[in-house]
N, C-alpha and C positions, 0 to 999 in steps of 0.2 A: 532402754537399749535392747534391741533385738538380738537374740542369740539363736544361732542354727547349729544344731549338733550334727556333724557329718555321719554317714553310715560306716559300719564296720569295714576295715580295710580288707582287699581281697586275700584269699589264702594262698599258700605256696603253689598249689596245683593251678590255680586260675592265673597267677602271675606267669608261671612257665607256659601255659597255653597262649597268653598274650604274647609273649616273646617268640614262641613257635610260629604263631600266625604272621607276626610282623616279618620274620625271615622269609616266610613262604611268599608274601606279597613283594618283598624285594627281590627275591630270585626270579619271580615272574616278570617284574619290571626289566631286570637286567637282560633277560632272554629277548623281551621285546625290542630293547634298545639295541642289542646286537644284531638283530634282523634288519632293522632300520639301517644300520651302519653298512651292513653287507650289500643292501640294495642300492645305497647311495654311491658305493664304490662301483658297482656294476654299470649304473647309469652315467657315471662320469668317465667311463671308458678305461677302468681299471686303476684310476688315480686313487691313492690311499686317502681316506677321509678320516679325520680325527674329530670326534664329536663328543660333547658331554651330555649326559643324561639330564632329565628334568630336575633331578635332586643333586646335581653337581657332582655325580660320580664320575671318576676317571675311567677311560676306557682301557688303561693298562692293567692287567691282572696284578692283584696285590696291593694297589695303591688305595689309600684311604680317601674317601671323598672329602673334598673342602667343605667348610661350613658355609652355607648359603642363606642369607637372611631371608625370612618370609614376612610379608605383609602381615599385620596383625599384633605385632609387639606393642607394648604400651609402657609408659612411664619410664624407667631407667632400664628396662629389660628389652632385649631383642629375642625373638624366637627364630631358630634356625633349623635347617636340615643339614645333614652331613656328619662328619666325624665328631664324635664327643671327645673331651679332653682324654689324654692317655692315662691320667690318673684314675679314671673310672674302671679301668681294666678288670680289677678284682671283682666288680659286680657282674662280669660276664665270664667267669672262670670254671663254670661247670664243665665237666667232661663233654666234649663234641661242641662246645661254644666256639664260634667264629667272632671276628670283631663285629659289634653290633650294627644292624641296618641303620641307615639314617633317618631315625625317628625325629619328629619335631621335638625339640629340646630348647631349654633356656638355662642361662647360667646366672646364679645369684650375684648380688652387687659385690660382695667380697671374693668371689670366685671360689667359695667352699662348699657349694651345692650345684649339682646338676639335676633340674627337673626334667625328666623324659615324659612328654604328654601323650599317653596312650589314647586319651578321649579328645585330641585336638581335632577341630576348635572346641574349646571349652564353652559350656552354655550355662546360663543362670538356671536356677531350680535344682532338681534332681533328676537329670536326664538319664535316659537309657539308650543303649544301641546307637552311638556308644555312651558310656557313663563318663564322668570327669575322673578318669583314673590317672594318677600321676605316680611315677617311681622317683622318689628322691634318693639321689646318690651322694654321700657325704664325703668330703675330702678329709675331714677331721674325725677321729674315732669316735664311736658311740659310747663305748665303755659300759654297754648294758643299759644305757639311759634312754627313756622314751623321747620321742619327738613330740614337741608341742607346736601346733600351728595355730596362729591368730591372724585373722584376715579382716581388712576393712577397706571401704572405697579409698582410692588413692588420695582424694583431696577432701575427705570426711573422716570424722571419728566414729561414726555409726551408720549402718548397723555393723556388728562385729560377729564374726564366725569363729569358732574355736574347737579344737580337737586335739587328742593325744594318742599317739600310736606306739606300741612297744618296739623294743629292739630285738625282735625274734625272727627276722627274715634274713636270709642269705642267698647267694654268697656276697661277700664284701660289705661295705657299711651302707645298707640301704633301708629305706623304709617305704613300702608300698601303701598308698592311700586313695581315697576318693576326696575330692575338694569341691564342696557345693556351696554356692553363694546365693542369696536370695534375689539379687538384681544384676542386670547386664551393666557392664563397664569395666574400667580398669581398677583391679584390686591389688593392694599392697599386702603380700604375704610374709609375715614375720615367723621365723623359725628358730627354735631354741632346742639344744640338745647337748647333754654332758658339759654344760657350762659354756658351750659355744652358741653364737647368734648370728644370723644373717637374715637377708630379706630379698625378695624377688616380686616383681610386679608382673601380673597375668591378666590378659584380656578374657572377659566373658561376654559371649554374645547373647542375644535375646533367648527367652524360653522357647523351647520346641512347641509348635502347635499341639494342642490337646488332641 
């Protein structure tokens, strides 16, 4: 049985940089969408045009975008863009934080974990630029306990990938990590923390060309 040990999780500075970069990309998309809507209104002779952006974002200020399923989910899990569940709000409660941008994310089978996929689409091996970065947001408390991740192909018992990450990140009940697997396909990710368990299925594409 092959075991692959994931690399160390990103530190707090790296995690905050990722969040800031995602917000900047979202603001740029929204500015582009606003320009397109204004042009459409002019071309239609002043008729008001209501349009949704490619990520399902509402055109009304303050509205949270709906969840829009993306192609590429697998097993029992769908991957979506759009608003994450409201209970994840403590993970974005640093001063100056707004509601998080519509990152690709997935919800676990029991609904107790949201996986924000910074490295979407995930790839086999140990890719870089982007790496397979995942932010796990837990609905149930960590109580200082580490997160244990065990992964296997959806319809097989081997190979298995395992790793453990400490409960030393904030704000909220979060565990940032990388998730690397040796082969492409649909992988069942089993999660254990503070006496709680849940699972999520994530697709991994082929290795990047060398």
